[in-house]
N, C-alpha and C positions, 0 to 999 in steps of 0.2 A: 910353499914357504916352511920353513926349519921351526915349528916351535916347541918351544923349553917352558910344561907346567910344572911348578916346584912347591906343593904342600905339606901342613903340616902334620895333617892326618886326612879322614875320609869314613868322619865318626858324623852319622847322622845328621842333620841339619838347614837351613836355606844358601847357608852358603857352601858347602859343598856338595848338594844337587846345584846350584848353580854349575859350577866349574866341572861336573861329570855334563851335563850342556852342553856349556860352552864347546870343549872340546869335542862332544859327539857334532856339536853343528860344524865344529871349523873345519875335519877332518871330514865331512859330506862331503866341502869343498873345497879340498881338492888337499889344506895342508894338512903336513905330517908332522905327527902329535911324540913326543919324547914326554915323560915323566916319573919326576923322582919324588918319592914320598922319606916323607923321615922317622913317622911312624911303625912298628910291624906291621906286615900287612897278614901278621897271624891271631895281631891283637882285637876280640872283637870288640871292643867299647872301646877303641881309636877307628876304625874300620870296616865300616857294614857292605856288609858281605855282595847286597845289592848293587852299590856304587862303585867298587872296586869291577866288580863283571862287567858293568857299562861300562866304565872308563880302560881296563884293560881287552876291551870290542875293538876299540878305537883308535889306542896308543899303545908306544914301545915303552914297559919301564924300566927304567934303567938302575946300579946301585950305586953310586955315587954324582953327587952334585955336580961334581966335575967331566961328568958323559953330558952335562945340558949345554957348556962355554961354548961349543959350535953352533949352536940354534943361534935365530937373527934374531931373535925374540925369545924373556923368559921370563913368562908371566906370572909371580909371586902370589899367596891367596889372600895376603893382606897380616899375617898370623906368625908371618917370621920373626925370632928374635936377630939379634947383632951376629950373637953367635950362628941360629944359621943363614945371617948372610953374607959371614962370613969367605964360602968356596965362589960367588959371583963375585964379591967385588971390582976384578980384574974385569969383569965387561960388565958393567951398574954399569954405562948407557947403556941397556938393551934390556935394563927391565925396568919392566913396567910390576905394580905393588895395585892392587884392588880392596879397598875399607871395606866390609859393612857394619858395622857398627862401633863404636867409642870407642868399647873394647878392643879392637881390629887395632883400632889407630895408639892404643896403649902399647896394647902388646911389640906394635910394627917402628915404636919410637928409641929414642930418639935418630934414628938413622934413617930416613925417607928413602925407595927407591925416587930415582931422578924422576918418571912419569909414573902419575898420579892418578887412578878412578876411582872415585866419591862416588855408592849405591843413588845415594836420596843430595840432594841442597841442602838437607839435614848432617850425614853427615860430609860433606863437604864444610860447613859453617865451622861446625866439632874439629874437623882435620887443621885449620885454621893454617893452609899449605897453599897451594898453584894446584887445580886439580883436573877434572873433565867428568864429570856427571856422565854418568849411562846407566841409564835403571835397565831393572834385571826385566830383561823380555825373561818371557813364557809360552809353550806350546802352549796351540785352539786345538780346545777340546771339540768333540763335536757335539750339541746341545741338544736335545731330549726339549723342544720346552712345553710341549703337553704332558709327559712324560710325571707321573704319580710321585710325590717326593714325602715320604712315610716321618721324616726329622722334621720339627719345626726349626731345629736351635744347633750348631754344629761350629765346633771351635776343630782350628787346623793347628797343629805347631805336637813337638815334644815334647815330655812330662819335665816343666823344672821354673822353678819358683817364678823367674821373670816373666813367661804365660799368665800366670796367674789362673791355673784351674781354679784352686779352691772360690775365687770368686761366678769362677763360669759356672760351677755350682749352686751359689751359692743367688743365681741370679734361672736355676733351673728350678730351686726352689720355691724361688716366690712367685715366676707363673706359675707353673703346679698348684699352688695355692689360690690364684688370681682365678685359671683358668679350667681347675680342675682336673688339666689331664696336660702329659707334656710327653713330648720325643724328642730326646737329645741324644745330639752324636758327639764322639770325643775318639777326632783322627789323629791320635795319639800315643807316642810311644817310649821309651826310653832302652835302654838299652845294661845303663848300672844301677842297677837298684838300689832306694836313694831314700832316706824318711819321710822327706815329700812326697814323695812317689805313692807310701803307703800311707799320709794322710790324705792324698786323694782316693787312692782309694778300697779304704774305712771307709770315705764320704757315700761315694758312688755308692754301696751296700748301705751304708745307711737311706738314705733316697730312694734306691731300690725298691728297699722294706716298707718304705712307706705307701709306691701304689706307683715312683716316677717310675718312668722306661728310658734307661740308659742303657746304651752298647759303647763299648770302648771298642779301638780296633788293634790295639798295639801299634808297633810300627811297622809302616806299609811303606815299598818304591812308589816311587813317585807314578806310577800308572795307574795305582793302584788307589794312589787317595783321589784322585780329580772321578773313581768312578765311586767313591764313598761320596763325595763333595755333591752331587748328583744328588746325589738322595735326600738334601737339606733344601728349608727354605728358605735361612737363614741361617748368615755366620759371623758370629760374637766376636770380636778378637779381644779379648780384656790383657792383653801386656802390659807393664806397667813401662814400658820403653821396646822400642823397635829403632835400630838404622834406619832398615827400609820398613820393609813388611811384606815379604813374597804372600806369606800368606793370604792378606788381604786380594794381591793381583792374582791369585788360583781359585779363589774363591768367586773373586768375579767375572776370570771368561770361564767358569761352572753353571752361571745364571744365577750366584746370590747377590742379595742386596748386602753388605754388611753396615753393617750395627759395631763402633767401634770408640776407645779410648786415644783422646785427641795428644799420638804422641812422637815424636819421630817423624820416619815421613811417612808415616802414615798421614799424617797431612797434607802429604802429596797424592797420594793414592786416589786417597775417597773425597770424592766431588760431594759434600753437603746439600740434599734437599735434592740430588739430582740419581746419586748412586747407592747411597748408602747412608749415617746422621750420624755426629760424633756425642758420647756422652758426657756429662760430667762426669769430671776422670774417679777412678776408682765406683761409681756410685749404682749398686745392683740395683736401683730402683728407676735410674732411668735408663738403662739397660732394657728393662722389660719394659717402660714406658712405649718404645721404639718396635720393641720385638711385638705386644701387645697391639698396635699401629697397623705393623705388617702380618699378622700373622687375622686381624680379624677388618684387610681389604686383602685380598688376594690380587685384583687386579693390580691396586698401586704399588703391590710385589714385584709381581713380572714389570711393570712397568720401569720401574727401576733397579732389576735386574738382563731388562733390553739393554738401558739405558751404558748399565755398567762395565758389559760384555762388549759394550761397539770401542766403549773409553776405551780401552786394556788391546781392542786391534789396534787402536788409531794411537797409543802411546806407551806400551806396551808389547809392542810389536816383537816378538822371540824372532825373525832375520831382521829386525832394528839395530838389536842388539847385535847382532854376528856384522853387517855392515860397521857398526863403529868400532868396534877390536879389530874388525880391520883392515878399518884407516888407519885406527894410532898406528899397529903391530908395521903396516906401512911405511907409516912417517918415523919412527922409529929404525924400522932396518937402515935405512935410507941416510 
């Protein structure tokens, strides 16, 4: 099958990582992938070099949107406004659009593709149109359950106000005061400097000077993310909103229990009391309470981690995700 992939950009983020992994999986199954990207491939803000290289290894890049019209199916990334959809209107019946967040729903409206995929039930409810929920599966890393994990807590995600890294650092300071020592890991970065990034950097320096051990990785590609997560005991998800919550799935896949704000698709991913806990919204003390529970009880921490890993294998399988997309594409093509 010939599959066209139309992307607004390839900036770092869960949505962009997802489409690269989707293209790789479909190509490995023998499908022919053609890609058009609306952003310049030479723009470091909107095109992450590692993602571009990964996509170029399995897909042919075309120079105009109309070059995708001969494909059996055209997959839109969920960020196409009406202007960007215009080249596809003559074959709109074979367009599939995937929505990752409320922002992508607003960005894509008011004219949506006829075949719609929501990343979670929360996004499906926000879309308010008929759609199919296909959870974002992740490749499963090998987990060494006996390995030493030097970092007590970690956060994963680009440094952006919605991820609330400052709340994470507040939690770290509270844990440090309660425990006397703490090792914290920020698997984070962003290619564009911002005032928020500066605030986070300044707070990290302040906490490091007070004796708290904090390590900031900067931007990493997906394979390196797993290697970093494997060094942490607990994942904290402090986001104020998440359409899906890929970081929680990746944390569980790497053998970390997850402590999270009760928002969006995270409510569908984390099994409260089994694979992690939900806190009082944006409450640093509530985060610290559950983190201390895990850190003081390593056997409890590992029991949650093992259940979380098994739950990802059962509900968020990468192969099951590819099956679901393939089945939909065949229906559309027919």
